[in-house]
RODO-2510 file (C-alpha; in nm, 4 decimals, decimal comma):
residues 218
     n   res          X          Y          Z
     1     m    11,0960     9,8691    12,9427
     2     l    11,3135     9,7124    12,6736
     3     v    11,1487     9,6874    12,3307
     4     r    11,3302     9,5578    12,0242
     5     s    11,1923     9,4648    11,6832
     6     f    11,2889     9,2905    11,3632
     7     a    11,0927     9,3407    11,0420
     8     a    11,0659     9,0083    10,8628
     9     p    11,1765     9,0199    10,4963
    10     m    10,8362     8,9129    10,3606
    11     f    10,5627     9,1729    10,4129
    12     a    10,7835     9,3638    10,6626
    13     t    10,5957     9,2185    10,9587
    14     n    10,7217     9,3483    11,2924
    15     c    10,8389     9,0822    11,5345
    16     w    10,8628     9,2369    11,8809
    17     v    11,0834     9,1280    12,1702
    18     i    10,9688     9,2871    12,4968
    19     a    11,1306     9,2714    12,8413
    20     l    11,1506     9,4798    13,1563
    21     a    11,5235     9,5377    13,1120
    22     e    11,8499     9,3913    12,9898
    23     g    11,9152     9,0475    13,1355
    24     s    11,5502     8,9782    13,2208
    25     e    11,2735     8,7537    13,0932
    26     c    11,1082     8,8473    12,7645
    27     i    10,8163     8,7739    12,5372
    28     i    10,8346     8,7266    12,1599
    29     v    10,5489     8,8552    11,9430
    30     d    10,4560     8,7579    11,5849
    31     p    10,7705     8,5994    11,4349
    32     g    10,7171     8,6253    11,0603
    33     m    10,8497     8,4861    10,7348
    34     p    11,0684     8,3401    10,6051
    35     d    11,2224     8,1756    10,9119
    36     i    11,3567     8,4624    11,1256
    37     s    11,4359     8,2551    11,4325
    38     k    11,8109     8,3200    11,4012
    39     e    11,7608     8,6971    11,3912
    40     i    11,5402     8,6863    11,7004
    41     e    11,7916     8,4647    11,8789
    42     m    12,0558     8,7302    11,8101
    43     i    11,8390     8,9983    11,9750
    44     v    11,7813     8,7696    12,2735
    45     e    12,1534     8,6989    12,3118
    46     e    12,2551     9,0629    12,2621
    47     h    12,0389     9,1746    12,5529
    48     r    12,0914     8,8623    12,7684
    49     l    11,7218     8,7826    12,7703
    50     k    11,5304     8,4697    12,8650
    51     p    11,2203     8,4053    12,6504
    52     v    10,9262     8,2833    12,8578
    53     a    10,6303     8,3171    12,6188
    54     a    10,5384     8,3782    12,2561
    55     l    10,2303     8,5786    12,1548
    56     l    10,0486     8,5639    11,8214
    57     t     9,8118     8,8465    11,7351
    58     h     9,6393     8,6366    11,4672
    59     g     9,6816     8,3404    11,2352
    60     h     9,8239     8,4924    10,9163
    61     l    10,1497     8,3299    10,8065
    62     d    10,3394     8,6566    10,7934
    63     h    10,2912     8,6660    11,1722
    64     t    10,3251     8,2947    11,2533
    65     f    10,5758     8,1436    11,0106
    66     s    10,8674     8,1232    11,2566
    67     i    10,6663     8,0439    11,5697
    68     t    10,7352     7,6705    11,5851
    69     p    11,1175     7,6827    11,5628
    70     l    11,1289     7,9707    11,8114
    71     a    10,8766     7,8433    12,0648
    72     d    11,0001     7,4844    12,0543
    73     g    11,3621     7,5946    12,0506
    74     y    11,3149     7,7906    12,3731
    75     e    11,0568     7,5415    12,5066
    76     i    10,8067     7,8196    12,5750
    77     p    10,4264     7,8323    12,5373
    78     t    10,2557     8,0048    12,2472
    79     y     9,9405     8,2098    12,3092
    80     i     9,6756     8,2718    12,0415
    81     h     9,3011     8,3277    12,0299
    82     s     9,0982     8,0077    12,0021
    83     e     8,9411     8,1205    11,6716
    84     d     9,2804     8,1438    11,4958
    85     r     9,4679     7,8532    11,6513
    86     r     9,3849     7,6120    11,3688
    87     f     9,5583     7,8361    11,1165
    88     i     9,9029     7,7799    11,2689
    89     a     9,9081     7,4281    11,1212
    90     n     9,6569     7,4927    10,8404
    91     p     9,7148     7,8462    10,7123
    92     l     9,5311     7,7915    10,3837
    93     g     9,1991     7,8606    10,5548
    94     v     9,2760     8,2219    10,6388
    95     h     9,4586     8,3471    10,3278
    96     g     9,3438     8,4656     9,9876
    97     p     9,3786     8,2460     9,6749
    98     e     9,6966     8,4142     9,5483
    99     f     9,8856     8,3469     9,8696
   100     a     9,7376     7,9989     9,8955
   101     e     9,9072     7,9029     9,5699
   102     q    10,2469     7,9940     9,7135
   103     i    10,2107     7,7895    10,0321
   104     g    10,0081     7,4972     9,9006
   105     a    10,3063     7,2596     9,8940
   106     m    10,4385     7,3570    10,2386
   107     t    10,3765     7,1608    10,5581
   108     f    10,3127     7,3376    10,8881
   109     v    10,2909     7,2141    11,2465
   110     e    10,1984     7,4067    11,5583
   111     p    10,4380     7,4400    11,8528
   112     a    10,4415     7,1754    12,1247
   113     k    10,2768     7,4074    12,3794
   114     v     9,9816     7,6175    12,2622
   115     t     9,7407     7,7980    12,4922
   116     e     9,4146     7,9383    12,3593
   117     l     9,3068     8,2797    12,4833
   118     k     8,9745     8,4576    12,5183
   119     n     8,9043     8,8264    12,5666
   120     g     9,0254     8,9565    12,9009
   121     a     9,2638     8,6693    12,9704
   122     v     9,5647     8,7766    13,1767
   123     i     9,9103     8,6222    13,1484
   124     d    10,1171     8,6998    13,4567
   125     l    10,4873     8,6857    13,3833
   126     v    10,7656     8,8007    13,6115
   127     g    10,7185     9,1769    13,6177
   128     m    10,4900     9,1818    13,3143
   129     k    10,1106     9,1668    13,3145
   130     v     9,9876     9,0828    12,9646
   131     t     9,6149     9,1288    12,9024
   132     a     9,4464     8,9861    12,5925
   133     i     9,1918     9,1928    12,3994
   134     h     8,9836     9,0098    12,1389
   135     a     8,9734     9,2410    11,8367
   136     p     8,8043     9,0695    11,5385
   137     g     8,7855     9,2309    11,1980
   138     h     9,1175     9,1526    11,0321
   139     t     9,0583     8,7879    11,1226
   140     r     8,7944     8,6385    11,3480
   141     g     9,0558     8,5576    11,6115
   142     s     9,2616     8,8766    11,5950
   143     m     9,3937     8,9923    11,9295
   144     m     9,5659     9,2909    12,0811
   145     f     9,7639     9,2781    12,4037
   146     t     9,8473     9,5351    12,6681
   147     v    10,1699     9,5002    12,8657
   148     n    10,1712     9,6578    13,2132
   149     d     9,9074     9,9042    13,0888
   150     k    10,1861    10,0941    12,9126
   151     i    10,2198     9,9192    12,5777
   152     l     9,9573     9,8039    12,3302
   153     i    10,0546     9,5318    12,0841
   154     s     9,8048     9,6019    11,8073
   155     g     9,8911     9,3384    11,5455
   156     d     9,7064     9,4108    11,2219
   157     v     9,4164     9,5900    11,3903
   158     l     9,5699     9,9375    11,4175
   159     f     9,8600    10,0894    11,2255
   160     s    10,0081    10,4357    11,2240
   161     g     9,7538    10,6246    11,0161
   162     s     9,5618    10,3183    10,9060
   163     i     9,3936     9,9907    11,0062
   164     g     9,4149     9,6287    10,8955
   165     r     9,2404     9,5015    10,5831
   166     t     8,9128     9,3152    10,6232
   167     d     8,8712     9,1435    10,2849
   168     l     9,0570     8,8179    10,3582
   169     p     8,8905     8,4966    10,4845
   170     t     8,7314     8,5408    10,8324
   171     g     8,7779     8,9186    10,8037
   172     s     8,4808     9,1495    10,8526
   173     a     8,4437     9,5239    10,7986
   174     s     8,1534     9,5443    11,0443
   175     e     8,3482     9,3573    11,3115
   176     m     8,6481     9,5834    11,2529
   177     t     8,4287     9,8909    11,3032
   178     h     8,2940     9,7443    11,6263
   179     t     8,6473     9,6640    11,7418
   180     l     8,7672    10,0168    11,6710
   181     k     8,4718    10,1680    11,8578
   182     t     8,4709     9,9395    12,1612
   183     r     8,8251     9,8060    12,1929
   184     v     9,0541    10,0768    12,0486
   185     l     8,8870    10,4123    12,1096
   186     t     8,8243    10,3154    12,4721
   187     l     9,1976    10,2729    12,5408
   188     s     9,4183    10,5212    12,7245
   189     d     9,5762    10,7948    12,5149
   190     e     9,9117    10,7273    12,6767
   191     l     9,9496    10,3725    12,5451
   192     r    10,2534    10,3187    12,3271
   193     v    10,1345    10,1167    12,0256
   194     l    10,3544     9,8475    11,8716
   195     t    10,2025     9,7753    11,5323
   196     g    10,2107     9,4667    11,3126
   197     h    10,3568     9,6639    11,0211
   198     g    10,5195    10,0045    11,0009
   199     p    10,6280    10,2447    11,2753
   200     e    10,5050    10,2453    11,6314
   201     t    10,2609    10,5127    11,7432
   202     t    10,0364    10,6100    12,0360
   203     i     9,6634    10,5927    12,0939
   204     k     9,6611    10,9703    12,1447
   205     y     9,8205    11,0318    11,8049
   206     e     9,5897    10,7873    11,6267
   207     r     9,2782    10,9273    11,7915
   208     k     9,3675    11,2703    11,6492
   209     n     9,5190    11,1715    11,3148
   210     n     9,4025    10,8280    11,1998
   211     p     9,1182    10,8891    10,9497
   212     y     8,9486    10,5589    11,0376
   213     l     8,9296    10,6518    11,4050
   214     k     8,8411    11,0151    11,3434
   215     e     8,5484    10,9051    11,1292
   216     l     8,4063    10,7084    11,4208
   217     t     8,4262    11,0018    11,6608
   218     l     8,2517    11,2588    11,4401
***
C-alpha cells in the first residue's frame, strides 16, 4: 500500500494520502492549515494518483482548513461524523477562546459534497475498504478509520506515546477513556497507525508502551 504524508505548517498536522499503489485511486485525510492543497496536489501528481474521497477525523481547523479547495477541486466527497460536520463551516464552536480570536474574521464553507458517517459505516472504494470507528473524547464527533484492516487512521485519538487532549469544546475525558478501552485496545496489534500529529506507530507498540493505554490494562 502507498502511504504518503505532508505535515501542515500550523500545528504540524499530518495530512495522509493513501492508495493501493502508484497510478491508482487514493484517499486524502485531514488536510490542515494554512491552505496545503498545492502540496497535496504535488503528491498526487508525483505518484499518478486519482483522488476519490476525502476523510476528516474530526472538526478542528488544523485538520479541516484545506478540505474545501481540495475536495471541490477534485470533485470528490468528504466524509465526517455527523456530530462534527457543522464545524467545517463554523469552526468557532469547537475551539478554545485563544484560537477563536485568530479565526473570528475568517469565513468558512463546507465542500459541495459532504457525507455524514456513523460508527461502523463502510466506504467501499476500488481495492480499499474503509471502516469508520466513532471515537469521541477529543471531540464528540472524532473518528478513526481502518483501511483494509491493515492501517488505522487515528486522528487525534491516539498518538505515538500519547493521546489527544480532552479539554476543548465537546471534548470529554470520560468519553476518551471509554474510547480507549472499547475502540482502541480491542484493535489488532498488527495495525499500522497513522496519527494526526507526530510519527506513525502500531497498536502493538502502543499497547506495550503508551502510558495511557497501559494504565487501562493494569
